[in-house]
C-alpha positions, 0 to 999 in steps of 0.5 A: 500500500505504501507504493500507492500512497507514494505515487499519489503524493508524487502526482500531487507534488508534480501537479502543484509544481506544474501549476506554480512553475514559471513556464508553460509547455506540453510537458506541463499538462496541469496548465497546458490544457488551458491553452485550448480555450481562449478564456483560460489561455488569457487568464493563464498567460496574464498570470504567468507572463510579465505582460500579455496583451488581451489580443495575443494568443499562446497556442497548444504546443508552444513553450515558454520558460521564465515567463515572468521575463517575457512580454507579448504585445497586441495581435501576436500569436505564439504558434505550436512548436515555438520556444520562448527561452528567457531567464532571470537575467534577460527578457524576451520582448515581442512588440505589437502586431508581430507576425510569426510562423510556427516553430520559432526559437528565441534564446537569451543565453548560450552555452560556453564552449571554449575549453577543451579540458572539460566537457561542454555541459560543465562549462556554464553559460555566457552572460544572458542578453535580451531579445527584442522583436519590434512592432510589425516584424514578421518572422518566418517559420522555424527561425532561430533568434539568438541572444542579444538580437533586436529585430527592427520595426517592420522587418522580415526574417525568412523562414529557417533563418538563424539570426545572430546579430541585430536586424535594422528596421524595414529590412529583409534578412534570410539565411544562416547566419541571417543577412540583410538582402533588401531594405523594404521600400527600396529597389536596391540592396542595402 
């Protein structure tokens, strides 16, 4: 009988942890189900995130870690497969009217990897840097946004791009690493 009681207490501890954790994701079923319905999604996101606009959406299958350092603006949809990976040292700020495809990953830190005398997993992290997506930007599906990146107002990031450096406003950037190939509103390359 002891094993049954242990299992019940383990389930209750896990459920409590999932409800109170500063994250949202499919691996947290105690809260993830709430993303299925708009009313419960908004209530959850407004509780967890630093800011979450009334017109924003966070869809089933998306992840957010360290929600208290994430801001999501008006008319933003966080689609399935997206990962918002903030930490206590740096934030992710997504402005109003930002369009995003599914499967985008945002990271505010990166592993160290300079030393050859110790395993990579034991080398720690570089200093965290914020990620900012300015108003009206469009980020294509499966892009990766790395620490310290600001994507300028009304810029476009091509699908599958890896953004390692800031992108100026009104730019189109594509590739790995992402490079500006055009300025919006002009026929010439930058």
